[in-house]
N, C-alpha and C positions, 0 to 999 in steps of 0.2 A: 090613720095613716094616711099619709100623702100619695098615694097612686104615682102621684105625677115623676117624685121625686126618689120614687124606689126603680119605677119601670127604666130609666135611662140608666143604671150602672146593669139591669139584667138586660140590657139590650146590647151594652158594649161588650160586656161580659161573653155575652153567644157568639157576636162580632169576634172577637178575639181566639175563642176556642175553635172557632171554625176556620178562622187564620193557622193555629197552629196543627191542626187535620188535614188542610191545604199543605201545609209545610214538611209535614209528615208524609205525605203520600206523594208529593212531587218535586223532595226537597234534590233529586239527583239529577232530574233533568234540566232544574231551575239552575243548580252551581254551575253543569254544564256548560249551559246557556251565557251563563255571564264569565264563565272565564274565557270560551268563545271572542264574546263582545270582549271586555279587554285586550285580552290578545293582540285580536283586531286592528283595535283601538291603537297601542302600543306601537304595531310595524307600520303601520298609518301614519303617527307622529314622527316614528324613529327615520320615517322615507323622506318627509317634509323637510325634517330635520337637517339630515345631511345633504341632501339636494338645496335648500337653503346657502346653505355652509359651504356649498364650494361654491354656488353663484358668488356669492359674499368676497370669498377670498380671489376667486377670479378678477373679480371688479375692482378690492383693493388694492389687489398687488401689481405694480406698472411696472416696475422694474425689470429689465431681460433678467432671466436669469443665469447666475452664474456657473463658468465651466466646472466642469469637478475637476478638482486637482491632478488624477492620475487616469483621466478617461480619454480616449479618442475616438474621435469620430467614430462610429459605426457602420457607416458609410461612405468611405472615400469621396473623394473630390475627382472629378475629371480629370487623370492627368493630361495635361498640353506635352504636342513635341517639344519641347525645351526642356522642361519635368524631366520628360523620358529621356532624354540627353543627358541631363545634370545628372537621372538616379546611377546610370554606366558611368559616371565617373567620379562617385565617390568610392573609396576604397572599401577593401572588404578583410573580415576579420573572422576567424572560424574560433569559438569558443568550447573547451571541451569541458563538461562535467564528470565528475568521478566519485563516486563514492569504495571506502576499503576500509575493511578489518583487519586483512591478517599481510597487508601489501602487497599482493598478489596482485590484484587493479592497478592498484599506485605503478607499480612497477609496466603493468602493462600500458597502460595511459602515457608513460615518461616514454616509451618508446613510442607511440604512437605519435606523440607529439614532435620528436624529431623526424620521424617520417613525415608527417605534414607539413613542416617545417621546408624540407628540402623539395617536396612535389611542388609544392605553394611557388616558386619561386616556373616552374614547369607551366603550371596553369595560368602564371600572372602572364607569358609570353603568349598563348594559345589564345587568349581573353582578351589580352591589351586594358586588366584593371588590372589595379593595386594592390596588392596583399599585403596587408598587415602581420606582425607577426601573431602565430597564434597563440592561447594562455588557456592552460590547464589551470581548475578550479575544481579544489576538492568545495564537495561537498557543507563536509564540517566544518569551513571557515570560512564561510561566505555570507552575506546577511542576503535572505533568498529573494526581499523588497526591490534590492538594487538589479537585479537577470528579468525576475520573475512577472512582475506587474508591470513595468515596460523595459522596450528596450533598453538598455545601458547607454547613457552618456558622456561617460568620463571622457570616451577618444576621440568627442566631438560631432562632428558628422561623417558615422560608421554604418555602413550597412552588416549585420552579424550572421553570422550561421552557426546555431547551436549542435553540437554532439553529446552524446551523453553513455557513457561505460557505468552501468550496472550490474552489480553481480545481485542475485536475491538472495534474501538472510528470512529463517525462519522466528528470529530474536530482532528487537526491538533493537533497530538502528537509526542512524539519520536518513535513512533511508524512507521509513517510516512518519517521520516528520517531514520529509522533501515533497510529498504523497499528501500529505496530511496539508501543506501552505498549499501547491496546485490546485488542489480540489476548494479549497475555501476561497482562493484568489476567484476563481471561477464563478463560484454561487456568489461571492460577495457583490450586492446590488450598488454598491458604490464606487463600483470598480468593473469599466466593461467585460463583458464575457469573454471577448478574444482582445486582450491586450497588447499580446504579440503579436497579433498581426503583420508589427511592421518589420521583422525579421524576414529575412530572404526563405526560409526553412529552414528544416531540425532531422536529426536520425536517431534513433538506440540501438546501442549492442549491449545486450544481457549478456552476462556469466550464471550455467548456474552447475548442475550436481546431478546427470543423471541417475545414478546410482541411486539416490535419495527420492528424486524427484524424474522417475523416467518420461513423463508425459507432461504437457502444457497442462491436461488438466490436473495432472497431480500438484501442477505447482512450479513446475519447468520455468525459471527466468521469469516466473509471474509479476516479479514488483518492474520488471526493465518494458515490460505488458504494459504494467500501471502507467507509468515515468508515461510509454507512449500516445496513451490511453489520452489524457490528460494534456498534454502538450498537444495533440491536436485538438481539442477544444479549444486550448487559450492562442492558439495559430490560425485559428480559420483554415484548419484542414491543410496547413503547409506541411504535410512529412516529404521528403525531400524522396525519400529513400527506407523503405521495407525493415522492421524489427529484425536486426539480426540476432542468432542465438547461439550459443557454442558451450561446449561442457568443460570445464576446468580439465577432466582427466582425461578428454580426448582430443577431440576435432576442435578444441577454442583456434588456436590457432587459423589453420586453416578457413572458418567459417569467417572470423575476424579482419582474414586479408578477402576474400570475397567482401564483404559489405565494407571496407577500407577502398575497394576499387570502385564500386557503386557510389559512394561519396562522392568519390573527388569525382567524377562521370558527371552529377547533376551539379557539385560546386562550379565546374568549369562551364557548364551549358547557362547556369544560372548570371555568374557571373558575365558571359558574353551577353543575352538577352535579358534581362534583369526581370527573367520568371521561370519558373519549373517549369514549363512545356505546358503542353494542354490537358486542359483541365479532366477533373473524372466527378461526374455529378451522382454517382453512386453505385450501389453493386448488385447482382441480381444473384438469386438463389440458382444452384447448378439444375439443368435436371437434361435432358438426351442432348446427348451433344449435335444428333443431327435437326431439334428443335429450335422453333422462334419462334415466342411467345406473341403473340399480335399488339400485346405494350409492353414489348421488347426497348421502345423509347424510353419507358418509365424506368424501367429494373434493372436493367441487360448489364452496366456498370460501365460501358462505352460510350464514348462522344461521339457522337453522328452528325455528318457532313451533309447539311445542304446547301445548296443550291437559289440562293436567293430570287433569281428568273427560274424554279421548275419545280420550286419544293411543295408551291401552295398549286394545284389543280385547277383552280378558279383563275389565275391569272393569264391560262393558257388555254386560247381557243383550239378545240378538237377532245375526242374520248382519248383513255388513257390506254395505252401499248402491250396489250392481252399477248396477241398472236404475230410473231411477223411476217408469217404466212398469209394473214389477213390484208398488210397491206399492199398497197397500188400504184404505180407511180403513175399517175394522172394527174392533168389538166384539165380546164376547163377553157374551152370557146367560146369567145362575144355572143355566138351563138347559141351555148347552153350543150351543145354535144360533147361528145369526152372521148380523146383518145389515148391511145396507153403511148410513153414516151420513153425509148430504149435509153438506161444509162448502163455505166458498171458496177464493180460490186460497191454495196456501201456501207457503213461500220455495221456491225448489229447494235451496239450499244454506242451511242454516239453521242455527246457530254448536253446535246441541248435537245435529248430526249426524257418525252417521260420515265421511259423503262431505267432510265439514267438515275432521275430522279428519285423516284421508287425506291430502288436498290441502294441507292447511300443513303437515306433514310431509315433502311431496317438496318445498317452499319454495314453495309457491302462498300470493302474500296474497289473501284473498278482500273483494273492493269490494263490500257491499249484497248483497243475496240469489244475484247469480246473474253477477258479474263476477268476473275475477280479474288479474294481472299478474306476472310469475318474470323473472328477470334471465337472460337468456341467457347459454347458456355462453362464445357469442364473442364478447357484451358483455365479462367480463371478460377473453376472450384479445385481445382490441383493446385494454384499457388497462396492457395489459401489455407491448404491443407485440410480439405472439407471434401476428398472422393475425384475421383476420376471415372473414366468412362468406361463403359463391357470391353473393349481393346485394351486397355491396362489392363483388367480380368482375365479374357480369353488369352491374347496373345504380346502383351506385357511393354505396350507404346504407355511410355509414361504423357499423359494428357498436359502437364505445364512447358514439354520439348516439341508438342505438335501444332501445325499447320494447316488449317481445312480449306482448301483450293480449286479453284476448277480452270482450268484452262479455254473453256469453253462454259457461254450462261444460256446456250440453246440446248433444249430439250426436245425430246422427240416424242414425249409423252406430256396426255395433262392429269396423271393418275387422281382418281378423286378420293384418294387420303392422302395426296403430298403437303406438307407444312411450309412450302416457298411461298403461300400468299399468290400464284399466278402471276405474278410480277415479271419472272423472269421471258426472255421470246422462247415460244416452237417453232421447231420444224426438223422437216422431216433429211434435209439434204442442205450440205454447207455450201450457199452464194453468199459470203460477205467477205468483205477485207480478211486479210490472214497475217494476224503477226508475227513475227518470230520469236523462235521460243529465249532465244535469249534475254530482250525487254522483258516477256511476261517473267522469266524465272529472276530475272530483278528485281522486277515490279513489286512482284508478290511477295518478296524476303523482306524488301525495305516497308511494305506497308505493312505485314505484319508484325516487324520489329516497332516498327513505332504503334502500333496498336498494343503490343508486349507491356512499352514503356511507358503508354500511357496510366498503366496498374499499379504501379509504382507506388501508388500515393493510396491505394485501394486499405481501406481495413485489412488485418490479419493477414494480408501478405508475407510468406516468408521468406525473410535473404536469399537462404542458401536455392528455394527452387526460381524462385527471380533472375537470380545467377545462371541458373540451366539453362531457365525458359530462353536466356538471351544465344543461345546454341540449339538450334534448329536440328530434331533430330530423326523427326517421321512428317509425314507428308501423306494428309488424308486428302485423298481426290475424290471427295464426295460431297462438296458442297451444294453445288446448284447445278443444272443441266446435265449434260452429257459429255464427260473429258473425253472420253476413246474419242469421238466426235471430229476433234480437233487434227488437222491434216498431220503436223508435226507430234504427233502425242508423244512419240518413241524419241525423239528428242529432245525432249522434255525432261521425258525419264533419268536420261541418260544424267542430263545437269542434275537432275535430283542425286542420282546415284555418285556422281563425281566428287560431287558433298556427302558423302557417305547418308544419307536422307533418305531412308526406307522409303517404299512407296505403294499406297493402298488405294488401288485405281479398283471404283464403283462404276458400272455399267450396266445396263437393260439387255435384253435377247432380241435388238432389234439392228444391231451392227455387225454382221457375222463378215463381213469382208474385212471391220478394220481389227476385230476381234483376230482375225487367223495371222494377221501380219504385226501384229503386237509382240514385243522384245521382253524382256526380264523382267519382270516384275515383281516385288516383293508377296503381296497380295491382290488376288483379283477376286475380286465381288460381282456379282451376276445375280442383280433383284427378276426373281421370277414371275414376279406377281400382277406384270404390267405388261409383257410381249403375248404376241398372237399365236397361232400353235406353227402357224408356218415357220416363223421365225425361231420360234423353240426346234422348231425337228432340223433347221439349216445349222444351229449352235450347237447341238448336240456333238454331231462328231467331233468341232473343235475342241469343247471343253473336255472330251475323252483325250485328245490328243496330249492337253495342256496338261493336263490331273499327273503328268508322269513329269512334268519340267515348273509349274507353275504350284504355289499354293491357291487350291481356287474353293470360293464359298458360295453358296445360295444362300440369298438373303428370302427369306421370308415375311410379307407383312400380313398378320393377320386381324381380319375387321369382321367384326359380331352382322351378319344380315348379310357379308358382300362373301366369304370366302371362309370361316371358322365352322359354317356347321357341314362344308362338304367333310365327306369322309377324309382321311388321311392319306388313303389309298391311291388319291389321285397327286397327293405330292409324290409320294411313294415312288411312285413311275417315273416320276420327271426326274427324280434320285437319281432312280435305276438309270436312265438314258443318258444322265453327264456325270455320273459317278467324282462329284466332289470332293476335297478333302474335309470339308463343313458345312454343315449347314446352319446357318442364324437363322432363329424362329423368332420373330418380336412381335407384342400387341403395337397396335398403331396408335401415333398419339395424337391425339387432337387438340388443333391449334385455335378451336374458333373462328376459324375467317368465313369469308361471307363465299369464299370458294368451297370451302366445305360443306357449306350450307346449303349451295347451290344444288352440292351431287347426294345430299340428302342423309350427309352424317350430322351423329350429335355422341352430346358423349354416351348413349346408349351403344354404339357402334364402338367404343374400345373395351374390348375384354378384360376382366380383372385377370391378376397373377395367377390366380390357381388354375383359371381357363385353359389360358396358356401352357403351363406344366400339365394339363391333363393332355392336351392337344400336341404336346412332344412326347411325351409316353406312349399317345398310341402310333405317331408316328414311328417311333423306335421300333416299338414290336412288328409294323407294318412293313419294316425297313429287314428285319431277322427274321419274319417269314419267307421274305426275298432269298435269303441268302444273304444278303450286305452286311457286311460285319460294322456296323454304326451303334453308337454310345452317346450317352450323356456326359459331356464332360467338362462344362462347367456353368454357369449362372452371372449375371447380374442384374437382382431381384427389382434395385432403382429404375433399369431401363425399360423392363419388362422386357428380360431378353434371356434366351438360352440358348446355349450351344453344343448342336451333334457331330462329332466327328467320328473322322475312318479308323477302325483299330490300328490301321497302318500310325497312326500317334499315342498308339496304349501299348507302352514299355515296361513287360514286369508288371502289368497291373496299374498303372501309375498314369495318369493322362500328361503329355509335353506336347500342349499345344501351343504353347510358347515358343518367340522367334528369336534364332542366336542371328541377330544382327551384324556383329562381326565376319564372324562364319560368312554370312550371305554375302557382302561385300568382297571378301576375302576371294569366293567363289566368283563372284562378276567377274573382278581384277586378274582371277586367271585364268578364266575359263569364256571370259565376252557376255555376252549379249543372247548371243545365240550358241554358249556352251552347253555341255550336257553334263545336268545334274538333275537330282530330285527334290521337291519340300524334304526326306528327313535328312537329307544331306544337312541341312539349316536347322534345324529342329531346335529348341533349347533342349540342351542334354538334362537338364535338373527339373525335374518333374516339375507340374503345378503347385503354387503355395495350397493349401488344406483352405485358404479362409474363401478362394474359388472355384474349389470343388462344388457339384449339385451339393444342393442339400443345405448349403453353409451361404445362400448370401450374395457370394461376392463383393463385400463390402473388407476393402486394406482396413486392420485395428489400427494402422499408425497413421490413418489420419482421421478428422473427428465430425461425425453425421450431425447435422443440424437441419431444424425444418426451415420450409417455405421464407420464416423471419430470423433466419438467422443463429437461432436459440438450438444449442447445442441438447443434441438426443441420448437420453444416457443409455447405454446398453442394459436389456431387461435380460 
């Protein structure tokens, strides 16, 4: 046997067997490693291939891109003065789109067309613009592409304004086809996302049936709201007036008339100016009416006016104005000596001051030299049907008809829990220029209405509430500062009452003389948490006297670590001395400002609602032990606020803390501001609604609860 010929195959067989053994032992990690390598290689080659392809295409394609057939430029060119004048000379045409199955909407649309034709003659005279005859467009008879991919061109160089009269159906109708077209147009990559931005504006009115769909959440006017949503996207938010909604079986004629009037006012404005008015960058969630978030510029829902010369503190030499009393009128001589220079009274908030810049940046409109007005967040919330402030739950104030203002931006305190950012002036005596009350009254009204009009394009605004908001019915003199500090406060209150605007005056316990001279006020608040003992002693007798003529309210702000730990006994003694009609107990709201931080406040100082409830129950117990008949009458859990009321307002076991405003003004006109009447004389004869009572949360079920992102919260 040839050993050499034999040994070679044997060694090969042995090697193969070893390989097979290795494979069986390690095949799993080998396969995994191979897959990883192949996968990595594939990804690498794909990436290189794409990159190379993009580079090749860019280099090979030299011709300029062709314009899209139906796309307008997303960023419009800056308009010259001549172009703007030319735009104001183009005729205006209103198109009325409607759908109808039972011909009811058709008949309403025909009547609206005739009314609009007559109104346009008046609008043409007021605006100086030419109006073409409005046209009616049945959605079942038109090609959607002619009107909803771009503004139509069949009438030449014309500015269009779209209106919609849309009933809602739970069956397949032209409405579904129309909504699908709007949605597809918005998402079509070949078409600009806002192809109808060339319109002057649009507005929608919906018809519904509350018998079968009682609320918006259950489907009332749901298709009209969908049309409004998609038109807002296609027009780049050119909603000219909030969605109107009417019940075909009850109030549609009244609601349509309100909506029509509002739309006509907008058309007249846009015809005269060429735009819808001042813009609205966004909207914010409703919070306590007295609260201003530090990030309000971003989400408050209102336009903030800034002076270019004062809005940036870096452009100014000098520190921000915190305390008016810190200022001295001093000039420096060449030799370095400092002397006082006597001067007359100066303005409290001059237009060129850092205070003016800071307050306007926070959204205040400054009136005259020492007054201000600002839109409350609860006003915006009520306009959108998202709830009202605690004053609605406790006293029946409609938040969307409430103006929050002050005739004095100066305050006498620097409370550690104040949410006013410390930007308002501080002083204990009045030594500034005094503006006349009529100037303040007209100024705050004008600026309030201006701010309300700015909200008409805010998503979700209810047309009927927007119309109501254009009539001020309540004035909360609690914005900032000390309103009673204003020397002509009684004259200012008289002007409010002359127009049947109720007055809710908030003060602290540091001005007993002004409080004693105060004439009729709908409701008087006294914040007793910031006053010293001497001032409280002076004011006790005044409050006792006024409790028989004014509705008086003690306001307690609970701050953990400052006053919550104290026994309720101390507060019970204060109530015993002043004997107010009501006691409001509220947990402090932390605003996160540097002022609060310097005072040592943090979120840990904000009491939970259950802690506020426990404190109120303890206070109620102590009051009863002192023989004082007070009970827990109402609550507003969202505001962390609870109301204790005197038994004077408990009739047959039912609380009557709300106000009969008509009766108040009748008494005022009949007996004068110094007349003799009691708070019970204008107590609402109807008991408080059940939802406002203690234990029910205090949220009106007719509104929709939403979270901070605007998402609806379903009732549990």
